[in-house]
N, C-alpha and C positions, 0 to 999 in steps of 0.2 A: 337273743332277743325275739321274742313271739313278734310276728308281721300282724297276728289277730289282735282286732281290739277288743277292749275291757267289755265293750257292749255286746260284741258278738260272743265271747266268752260266758258273759251272763247270761244272754239269752239260751245258748246251749246248756247251762247248767241247769237253768231254769226248767227248760222243757221237758227234762228227764227227773227234776226233783222240786216241783213245784210247791207240794205241800209236805216236805218231809219224806223220810226214808219208812215208810209202814214197818218192814220187816228187820233193819236195825235198831230202830227206837223201841219195837214191841220185846226185842229177844234182850234189850238193856245194854247194848255194846256201842251206843253213840259215845259214849267217854272213856272208853278204855283206850289205852294206848296199842297203837297198833304200826306194823310196819308193810308196805306194799314194793314189790319187786315186777316189773317190766321187763321181759326176756323175749327175744327173738326167737321163734320156732322156725322161721326161714332164713335163708339168706334174703337180704333185701337193702335196698336203696332206701334212707331213712327220710321223710319229709314230716313237716307239723311236730314235732317232739318238743320244740319250743313252746308251742300252743298248748299241747298237753300239759307241760309243767306248769304254765302259766295257770292253766285251768285248775289244775291242782292244788296250786299256791293260794289261788283265789278262794278254793272251799275250805283254806286252813290247813293245809299239809305243808311240809317242807321237805324240798324236792333237790335231790342229786342229779345232776345231768352229766356224764361225762362224754357224751357223743352229741352230734349235730346234724341237722337236716342236711344231706347231700352227702353224708356218710354211708359206705358201703359197709355193712357188717355180716357177721357170719351167724348161722342157728346156734342158738344157746349163749349168746353174746347179750350180757344185760343192756338194756336201753336206759333205765331210771330208777330209782329208788325214791321212794316217798315214806315219811314218818309223820304221826299225826294220830289225832283221838280215830276211832272206828268210824265216826257219823262223817267225817272228812272224807276218810279213805273210801267207804263204800258210798258216798254221794258223788264222787266225780271219777270212779274208777273206771266205770263202762264207756264213758262219752270218752274220755282220754284215751282209751283204750281203741275205741272206733275211729278216732281222728288218726291215730297213727298208722293203724290197720289200711283205712282206706286210702288215705293220700301217699303212704308209702307204696302201695299197690301201684297209685297212679306214678309216681317216680322211678320205680323200679322199672315197670313196661318203658318209660320214657329213655331210660339209660339203656335198655337192650337195643331200643330201635336206634340209638345215638352210636352205639357201639358197632351196631352191624354196619350203617351206614359209613362211619369214619375208619373203618376196616376198609372198607372199597374205596373211599375219598376222603382222606383225613381233615381236608379244610371244610368238609361239608355241613351246612348246619340244619339241625332238625328243628320244625317250628310246630308248636301246635294249634289248633284250631280252639275257637271260643264254645265248643260244643261240649262243653260240662254241663253238669246240672243246674239249672237256672238258680241263683241264689249262693252260688259256691264259687263264685269268680276268685275271691281271694285265696282261697284253700286251693284253688286247681292252679292259680299263676305260679304260687310256692310250690307247688309240688313239682309241676313241670319243670321248672328253674332246678329243683333240688336234683332231678334226674338229669341234669345237662344239656336240655331242650330250652327253647325260647319259647316267647306267645309268638303267633303269625298273627293275630288280632287281638288286643284287648277289647275292642269294641267299634262300632259304627263311629263314634264322634273322634276317631283319632287314625283313622286310615280310609283311603281311597280304593277301592275295590270294584272294579266295572265287570258285572256277569252279564251273560245272556240276557238273563231277565229284565234287566235295565235295558240294554239296547232295543227290547222287545217294543218299548215305549216311545222310542225315538225316531222311528218312522226311515229306518236306512241311513240316518244322518251318519256322514264320513267320521271314521275316527279321528281325523286330525281336529274335526270341529269339536269333537268331545274333549281332545286332550287340551284345547285350546280354552274353553268353557271352564275345565276343572282346575286348568293352572289360574285363572284368574280366581276361582272360588277358594279354593285352597292353595296357596302359592309356596307354602313351605313343606307340602306333604308331596312324598313319592306316589306316583300312579301306577296302579296294578291294573292288570285285566287278565281275565280267564279266557282261556283259548281251548279249542278243542281239535284243531287241524293245522298243519303247516300252513297253508294259505292263511289261515287267521293270525297265525304267529307271524307270517311275514307282512301284514298289513299292520298289525299292531306296532312292530319295530319301526316300521317306515313312517306310522303317526306319531311317534316319540314318547312311548310308554316306558315308564323306569325300570318296570317289574312285569314278566310275562309269566303267566302262572297256567300250566299246561295240565288240564283235568282228564282225568279216567281213561289216560292212553296207556299201550303197553309200553316197557323200557324201549324194545326196539323203536317204536313211534317218536318216544320221547328223545332217544339218541339222535333220530333223523332231523328233529327240529334243534336241537341243539347244534348241532352241524352245519344246519342252513343259515341259522340267524346268529350264532355265537362268536362270529369272526368280525372283525373290523372295530372301528371307535366311533362313535360311543356305544359299548355293548349293553344291552339290557340285562339286568340280573335274570336269570329265570331258575323258576320253581315246578315242583310235580308235586300233583296232589290226587287223592282220588284212592281210597284202598290202599294207601302205604301203610306197612307194618313191620314188625320184626322179621317175617320172612322173605320180605321183598325188598326192603331196605337195601339192601348192598345192591342188587341189581338196579334198581334207579339211581342209587349214588353213581354208578359205573356210567352212567350215561352222558355225565357232565354238567349236570344241573348244579345250581349254586345252593339251593335250599329245598330240603323236602316237607310237606307240610301234612300232617296228621292229626286225626282224631282218637286214634286207637289206644293210646295209653288210659284215656276216660273210661274204657271199657274193659280194662285189664284186673285180673282176678285181686282180690285186696291181700295184703300180707298177713300175717298168723300171729299175734302177738300172745305170750303168756300171762296172766296177771296171778300172782300170788300174794293171799293177804294173810298176814299171821299177828297174833298178839305179841307186842314187843316185848 
């Protein structure tokens, strides 16, 4: 089942075909029965195939979908087939294709980082930031999850994360006072703070933060912080962020952090899907 709302799908379809398909209608193909096949040109981890199928159905096609988001498929494998009148097939084909290509690219990139990290540390979690293209959150979240990662933050309304920029407004207020204020303001939320040094990490642990997020330090420095603050109980969760990608995820995973936080999947190469449309 697609997680995309009908309103979102209608908006995508209307954006591409607001006043009919001039080419298909001009050639008299709109009422001729046809068949369409989507085939993977690359090995990929699929995302948004259910949304693409729902969009094609909305346009008037009958869709057969044998794979699902999260599946890893080989080049040459069929993703979906659709039957319908030419007007329906041509109207929805490009939007459906682009949905799969774009978000499968994100899912494939996320899966590569998860695999690299878990090869080094099997229990580590990879979380993706909210640095997706604005307006595409629902698609981004599903693609990240299809790739085996989780969301680091869905938005400002459901997480508490203190940055240095926040502290700049607070005139060196002790971290323990910040924790006390935030516990009252959001009593059911875990409190996260971003740090950039061992001294900051020690102070954050002493103040009682639940999660210590280490930003833009080399793996060696991250490992030193984990060693220094990771012993004893209660142990804060420790995450690493800043420039993490498939090439260095393994090195960061070996530091002993619990979670890697990355934006890299959003900037990965889209996958390539071949679309073939023929008369039935």
